[in-house]
N, C-alpha and C positions, 0 to 999 in steps of 0.2 A: 599143506601148501597147495595152492591151486595152480593150474597150468597158466603160463604167461599169456597175455592178450595176443590175439592173432597177428597184430602189427609187429610184435616183437619177433615173430618167427619168419618174417619176410626179409630176404637178403637186401632188397632195395631200401629198407628202413635206415640202413647204416651208411653214412657218407664216406667212411674210410674202410678199406679192406686190406688184410694181410694174409697171405697164403703161407701156411706153416707146414713143414714136413712132420709127419709122425715118425716115431722111432720104435723099433722092436721093444726096447726097454720100457716103452709107455704102456705095454700090455699088462693086464693082470692075469691071474690064473684061469679066468673065464675066457680069455682070448680077445677081450675088447679093451679100449683105452681106459686106464684107471682114473680115479678122481684126481690124483695128484697131477697127472698129465694134463687134464682139462685146466686145472688151476694155473699150471705153468704156461700153457698156450695163451690163456686170457691175460696173465701177467705180462708176458712179452708184448702183446698187442697194446696194453695200457702204457708200458714204458715207452714204446715207440710213438704212441700218440702224445705222450708228455714231451718227447723230443720235438715233435712237430709243433707243439704249442709253445716251445721255448722254455720249458721248465727244467729239462734235463739235457745235459751235454756230455757225451761219452760216459754215460752211466752215472754221472754225478749231477747234483743240483747246479743249474746254470747260474752264472754270476748275475746278480741283480734281481733274482727271482725270490719268491717267498718259500718258506718251509711249510710242508704239508705232510699229512700221513693218511693212510687208508684207515678209515674209521669203521667201514662195513664192507664186506665182500660176500655176496650171496650167489651161489651157482645152482642153477636148476638143471638137472640131468634129464634130458628128454628122450634120448635114444642112444643105442650103443654106437660108439665110434670104433673105427677099425684101422688097422695097419695093413698095407703101407700107403693107403690113400691120404693125400694132403687134407688139411683142415683149413677152410676159409673163415677167418675171424673178421666179422663186421663189427665196427665200433663207432661210437659217436657220443655226444654229450646229451644227457637227459636234463635234469633239473639244475639250475644255476641259482645258488643262494648268495647270501651276503659274504659268508666266509667258507663256503663249501660248494662243491659241484659233484655231479653224478656222471659216471661213465657207464654207458650201457653197451653191452656187446653180446654177440651171438656167434656160435660155432656152427658151420655148415659142412656136411659131406654129402656128395652126390645130390646136391640141391636141397637136402633136408636139414632143418635145424635140429642139431643134436644136443645143444645146451645153450642157456643164456647166463649172463653174468652181470650183476648190478654192483657197482663199486662206488661208495661215497668217499670223497677225498676232502679233508678238512684242514684249513690253515692252522698252524701251531704257533706262529710268531706274529709280530706286529699286532699285539693285543689291542682290541678296540678299533682296528682298521678292517676295511672290507677287502675283498679280492681287488687287485689293481684293475682299473677301468680298461686298460689296453689288453689285459689278459681276458677279461670278460668278453671283449669284442672278438678275440680269437676263438673263445669257446662258442660263441654264437654262430660262427661260420661253419661249425661242424656239429650242429644239433641234429639229433635223429628226427626222422619224419614219422608221423603217426602219433597215436595216443591222444 
């Protein structure tokens, strides 16, 4: 695996940001954030982005939206994360396809990118139909910059 492109490591690439508290239980035996903690931090930011996009309401699929699943989730660990410092998760939309879209995110501590996460989300229902046009319009409003 190669290191992510430089634009992926810049905080300003991402249109949305969530500051997350780290927890003592997020540490591994080496004293840094473990891989499960990174996955949970990125997942929480994705869920909140889906809420903003109108797909999720109170942790459940919003009425009138489409069903979709995570088809791919790739985390690149770039540096050690620490406790008790907060993690700033930057997130936005990368590629938009006919029946799928990609959420790109990065975790920052002390201004340094410590990990990136690429998640592909794919529609599972409405076979033969594309992502709804109004939803695609909302995705376009939070595209990442760069690349």
